[in-house]
N, C-alpha and C positions, 0 to 999 in steps of 0.2 A: 444786423438784423437776420441775415442768412444763418450765421453761426448759432444765434439764440434759437432760431426756428428748428435747426437740426438737433440741437440739444433737447428741445422740448419733445420732438418726435422720438428721439432715443429714449427719453424718460418714459413716455407713454408705452412704448414697446416693452421696455423693461418691467414696468408696473403690471402690465397685462400678463406677462409671463409669471412674475412673482405671485400675483394674486389669483392665478388660474382663471382669468376672466374669459368667459365663453362668448359673450355677446357685447357689442358696442352699439349704443343707440346714437344716431345722428339727429340732433335737435335743431330746428329753425322755426321761424314764425311766418305766418301769412300777414297781409297788411292789417288785419284786424287784431293781431296779437294772439291768435290761437296757436298753441304749440303744435308743431308737426314733427313726426319722427318716423324713421325706419331703422332697422337693425342690420348689422353685418356680423359675421362671425370673426373670431380673432384671426383666423387664417388669412382673411382678406385685409387686415388692418394696415399692414405695411404698404401695400399698394394704394390703399385709400388715403393714407397720409401724404403720399407723394402726388397722386393724381386726382384725388377726390372720387366720388361715386355718382354715377348718372342716375337720374330719375325723371319721371314724367311730371312736368310742372303745370300741365293744362288744367288739372282739377284743383289746384291750390288757389285760394281766393286772392285775386290781384296779381297772379303770376302770368305766365305766358299763354298766348292763344293756342288752340289745338294744332295749328299749322306750324308752330315754332316752339314745341313743347319740351324738347330735350334740354335738360339743365344739369349742372354739376354741383354737388354739395361738397365743399372743401372743409374738412374738420379743422377746428382751431385747437391744436394740441395743448395750449395753455389752459383750456377749459375742461380738460380731462378730470373726471371724478367718478369714483365708484358710486353706485346708487344703493344707499343703505337699506331701502325697503324691499329690495329683491333678495332672493335666497342666497346665502353666503356660499353654498356648495356649487352654485351655478352662477358665478360672478357676472354682474352686468354693470357696465360703465356707460357714461354719456359724454359727448362732446358737442358744443355748439358749432354750427357750420356757417360759413359764408357761401352764398349762392352765386354761381357764375354761369355764363354762357359756355357752350362747348369749346369755344376758342380761348377761354380763360379770362375774358374781361368780366368785371363785376356786373351782376344783374341789377339793373336800376330799380327793380321792384322789391329788392331785399331790404327789409327794415333795418337789419343790422348794418348793412352797407351804408344806408342813409345816415345812421348815427355816426358811423366812422367818418363819413364825409364832412359832417358838421363839426365833429371834433377836430378834424384837420384844419378847418377854418380857424377854430380857437387856437390851435397849436401854432398856426402861422402868425397869430397875433401875440404869441408868447404865453398862452394860457393853457392850463389843464383844468377841466371842468369836473368838479366833484359834486356828488349828490348823495343824499341820505333820505330815502322815503319812509313814511310811516303808513303801512297798509292795514286798513281795518277790514274786518270780515265778520260774518255771522256763522254760528253753528245752529243747524236745525236737526230735528230728529230724523228727517228723511228728505229726499229731493222732490217730494210731491206736495209738501205743505210748508208752512212757516211756523211750525210748532217749536217754541224755544226749548233749548237744552237747559238753560238756567234763567233766573230772573234777577241777576245781579246788576249793579250799576257801576259807575266809574270807579276804578281801582278796587272794587269789591273782591273779597275772597269768598268764593261761592261754594260752600259745602253742598253736596259731598265732593266737591272739587273735580268733577268729571272734566269740565272744560279746562281747568288749570293743568290737569294731567295731559290733555291733548296738546296744549301749548308747550308744555315742557318737552314732550316727545318730539314735537316739531322742531323745537330749538336744537335739541340734541342731533337731529338729522341734519339740519342746516349747518351746524358747526362741524359735523363730520364731513360735510362736503366743502368745507373751507369758507363758509359764509358767516361773517361776523354778525352777532346780534347784540344790540345795546340794551333794549328793554322789552318787556312783555307785560301786558296787563289787561284787565277787563275794561271795556269801553263803556260809554254812557248808556247805550240801549241794552235791553235784555238780550243775553246770548251773543253780544257783540264783543269782539276781541281785537287785540292789536299786538303785532310783533314788529319792533323797529330794527331795521338793518343798519349796521355800522357803515358810515359813509365811506365811499371809495370812488374811483373814477367812473364816469357815466357808462362806459361800455360794459365794464365788469358788473356794474349795478343793474343794468338792464338784463343781463344774463341772470343775475342773482334774483331779480324780481320774478322772472319766468320760473326759476327753480323753486322759489318760495311758494308761489301759487300752487305748483304741483305738489310740493311737500305738505302744505296745509290740507289740501283735498285728500291726499293719499292717507295721511294719518287719520283723518276723520272717517274715511271709508273703511279703513282697517278696524275701526272701533264701532262700526255700525251706525254712524251718524253722517251728516252732510254739511260741508262747508261751502259757502258761496261768497264771491266777491261782487255780487250784484250791487249796484250803487244804492238802491232804495227798495229792498224787498218787502218792507212792512210799513204800512201807512200809520202815521201818528207817532213814530219814533225816529231817532236820528238815522240818517243813511251812513254809508261807509265811504270814507275819503281816502286819498293817498296824498297826504301833505308832503311836499317835496322840498327838502332843505338843500340849498345850493350855494356854492362858492367857487371862485376862480383862484387858482394858485399860479404864481410865477416861481418855478423851482420849488423850494420848500417854504416859500413865504405866501401867506394868504393875501391876495391882492385886494380883498374886501376890507382889510383892517388898516386904520390910520389912527395912531394913538393921539394925534392932535386934533382930529376932526370931531364935529358934533356927532353924537351917538357912536363914535369910533368907526364910522363908515367912511371909507375912502371915496374919492370922486368916481373911481371905477365902479364901486358897489352901487352908488346912487344912480349912475347912468344905466347900469345893468338892470336895477330895480325899475327905473323909469321906462326902459324898453319893454319889460314884461308887462308893466301896468298899461302902457299905451296899446300894445298889441294883443292883450289878453282876450278881447272879444273874438278876434279872428283866429286865434289858436285853440279856442275852447272846443271846437268839434273834434280836435285831436286828443285833448286831455280829458274830454268827457264825450265819448263817441257813441253812446247808446241813447235811444229814446228815453230809457229809464233814468239816465244820468240827470235829467233836468227835473225829475221829481225830488231829487236831493237838493238842488241848488235853489232853495226857497227860504225866505226868512223864518226864523223860529227854531231851527234845528242845528245851529252852530255851523252850518255850511255857508260859505261866503257867496254873496251875489252882487255886492257893490264894489266898484273899482276904486278901492281905497287901500292905504297901507298905514301901519302903526307899529309901535314897539311893544306895547303891552296888550292891546286889545285883540282878542281872538275872533272878533266878528269880521275882521278885514280880510281882503283878498290876499294881501302880503303882510306877513308879520316879521319883524326883525327881533330875534331873541336878544335879551339884555346881555351886554358885554360883561364877562366875568374876568377880572384881573388875572393875568397869567395864562389865559386861554385864548390868545390871539388867533390861533389856528381854527378856533370854533366859530369865528365871526361868519355869519351867513344870513341869507334871507330864506323865508319859508313861504312857498306858494301853496295856498290851501284849497284851491278849487278842484284839482284833478281827483279822479276816482280810481279805485284799484282794478277796474275792469278795462282800463285803456291799454294800448300797445306801448310799453315803456320805451322802446327804441324810438318811436315817433314822438312821444310826449317829451322826452329829454331833448330830442332834436329841435322841436319848435320852441321850447323854453330857452335853449341855448341861442338859437337864432334871434329870438326877440331881444334877449339880453345883450348880445353882441351888437345888434343894430343900435341899441341905446348907447353903447360905448362909442361906436364908429361915428354916430351922428350927434353925440354930445347931449342927449336928452337930459332934462332936469325934471325930477319928480315934483309933484305938488307937496305941500306941507303934510306931515303925518296926521292922521285922523285919530286922535286919542279918545274920542267919545264914541260910544256904541252907536253905530250907524242904524242898527235895527230899531233903536228907541227914538230916532228922529221921525218927524212927520214928513209927508211927501213934499210940503211946501219948503221946509228947511233943506231937504236934500236937493230940491230943484234950485234953491237960492245958492247953495254951495257947489252946484254943477256936478253933483255926484252921479255918475252914470252906472249902468248895471251890466252884468254879463247877459248874453242871450238867454231867453227864457224857454227855448225849445230846440230840439235837434234841427228842425227846419230853419229857424232863424239863425242858428249857429252855422249851419252849412252854407247859407247864403252869404254870410260874412266871409267865410273861408274861401268861397269861390272867387271873391274879388281880391283876395290877399296875395300880393306879389311876394311878401315875405314867406308865407307858407309854401307857395309854389316853388320858390327858390330853395327852401330848406328841404322839401321832400323830393324835388325833381318832378318833371312833368309826368312821367309814367305813373309813379305812385300817387301823385296828387290827383290825377284824373281818375285813377282806379278807386281811390278812397272816396272821392266826391260821388262817383256813380253808385257805389255801394250804399252810401248813406242816404242818397236820394231814393233808392229803392226801399230801404228800411223805413224811411219816413212815409212813403206812399202806402206801404203795407199797413203801417200803424194807423195812418189817417183814415183808411177805408175799413178798418177792423171794428166790429161791433163789440164794445167792451161790456163787462158786467155792470159797470156804473150806469151805462145807458139803459140796459135792460131793467135794472133795479129802480131807476128813477123815472123812466119814461113809459115803459111798456104798459103799466096799469092805468095811466092817465091820458095817454094820447091815442 
């Protein structure tokens, strides 16, 4: 480990010199998943790689109190990449950081550390956690309105192809930064698009998701438009999701695949699926963390709200893509409720924790629901004991507050900070006078 770390640091120093990099940005996130950054010059890089760089953490959401604000950002040299949208003649690079206390111990409020800790639990059980998210987003003409850039639909090619060009330029940037892309296409709603990242280990993917969101917004801004990952920005059309494809590997073998089992799903896969299905309500405030998230999780717009799973039906919370002969490594489950505005480090943490709980305790999933749940009447759903995801941020947070699984996955410091933040958000929303109320009540009451 030490030798590999030294080699990575040496590579970074060499690359900075060769590419004449002037500035290096240190990236990390707060508990809500907002990207934070500060820059150092190349002259200070060698010392920063050895000892990190100090900063004041008291103003970072969910970080230290003002009386214990000194923190250290330790750059991860394996995440070094040049930033393609910055001027070439004044090279700028970035590295993701792990946040530590001045004594060197990991900061328990750092979302990247939280994910690392959960991944270690999986590693201790012999597993590597792979994820491949599909992030949807909208292009609007500016950030002050929801005026569409195009009126295309699912898989449409939309002349004059303005949005297609934006997607293409975004993909080129991502690939230049070492991030693999599998697909890109127009989504169901007008001006809604999707770029699917090639699956990789969960820590790398969380870093990739943060980079992806910046790249999408940067390319849009450079072309005079606005991109948003808001879950439900427009009433009456589909919202934006982040469907998360997941699998566990043991070495080079997919632990979810069993050639002799029904659906080709191993016992481990079914237990993992059952764990996520059982704990889905209590982890939803993490995977869908905004008041606006729950405007998307309603029937009629392809977003799941019922606790069911299936192989073919896309109305369910969990979908198992059909097995394709010869592609055993692609065996996976797809969790469809998260949205692209969540904190990916925390979302992947609680999903993994729920799945591992299912494996450790031997959970068994209910039979798959191959019928469209949205087309059932309430009596039939009640008869089949089909439960739902929480319907609001308030309901969701109340379930999370009681969850030992989430508390264990996030750690007490981050868990308490997240709950406090979400309760404040809900209280502000609850007391805010909306346009809906003024439009419907002011003239009659």
